[in-house]
C-alpha positions, -999 to +999 in steps of 0.1 A: +000+000+000+014+034-010+014+060+016-011+089+011-036+069-009-068+057+007-082+023-003-117+011+002-127-023+011-143-043-018-170-055+006-184-021+017-220-015+008-241+016+008-276+013+021-304+031+003-328+054+021-354+038+043-391+047+040-404+069+068-437+064+084-465+082+065-480+111+084-515+123+083-512+159+071-547+167+081-540+161+118-502+162+122-496+194+103-527+211+116-518+204+152-481+215+146-492+247+128-517+255+155-492+250+183-466+270+165-489+298+157-503+299+193-467+300+206-458+329+183-490+347+192-485+344+229-450+357+226-463+387+206-490+393+232-464+392+260-442+417+241-472+439+236-481+438+273-445+447+283-443+476+258-478+488+268-468+488+305-436+507+296-456+533+277-483+535+305-457+540+332-440+569+312-474+584+305-483+583+342-451+603+349-462+629+324-496+632+341-480+636+375-457+663+362-486+681+346-507+679+378-478+694+397-476+723+373-514+730+378-511+728+416-479+749+419-477+774+391-451+794+410-425+769+399-436+769+363-403+763+347-393+735+370-425+717+364-423+724+327-389+708+326-403+677+343-432+676+318-407+677+289-385+650+304-416+628+310-427+635+274-393+625+261-395+592+279-430+586+264-414+592+230-388+565+237-415+541+249-437+547+218-407+542+195-401+508+210-438+500+208-439+509+172-408+489+163-422+458+181-457+460+166-451+478+134-475+506+144-471+543+137-481+560+170-449+579+171-454+594+137-488+607+148-472+622+179-445+638+158-471+653+135-489+667+165-459+682+182-445+697+150-476+719+147-462+738+176-426+740+165-426+778+159-443+784+193-416+763+210-388+782+191-401+815+206-398+802+241-364+786+236-374+750+234-360+729+205-382+702+190-362+672+179-371+651+148-386+624+171-408+651+188-386+652+220-385+686+236-353+702+248-353+733+271-326+760+269-332+768+306-314+802+310-328+816+277-362+802+286-362+818+320-354+852+304-381+847+279-406+838+306-397+869+326-399+893+296-428+877+276-449+854+298-477+856+272-455+835+249-461+805+272-499+807+270-501+782+241-488+756+265-513+760+294-544+776+280-576+756+279-573+734+249-536+743+246-506+721+238-504+703+272-541+695+273-540+682+237-509+662+245-526+648+275-556+638+254-534+623+228-518+600+254-552+590+267-563+579+233-532+557+231-539+543+265-573+532+252-555+505+232-560+474+253-542+441+250-566+413+241-582+393+269-577+356+274-609+347+255-598+369+226-564+354+227-578+319+223-600+330+195-571+347+178-550+316+182-577+294+166-580+318+136-542+320+133-540+282+133-565+281+105-545+307+085-513+288+090-530+255+079-541+271+047-506+284+040-491+250+045 
């Protein structure tokens, strides 16, 4: 035998493929598809609950900051800064919610906030592309001292803060499905998956 060459035994045999047990596609595939679709759906619902809780928590912080402004107008700028910070956290939460569920709530919020961009510019607040609000505290304080009427668009009845509050409440009305709805959705999702298979 020469070194480096491999020889094969003359008696080696290759076995052909063996037949597998036939499955019943009407039951096996349907059950598998239904279980898979239910698993996917429950994962999505859990994600939705978590993102909704995150948004709800940040929106609650906004409400508390706005209530503090109404109760203590003497510290207007301090409370306004808290409101803007809370709003910015809501923006982050909505961004994550939209990514997870392919919704466009943040775009609606951006459209709403951008309507007030020139008003914010006058009071030294910059509006970021994602609708976040950034205060220039020193300049804003001077503006508030010299032109307090420039801030009326924020606090007047039906003003920016009230409309923002209402916007958040409409988003809070989106409820995750209940258990009965989840089961019904899973059943329909299972049927859909079966038809695709």
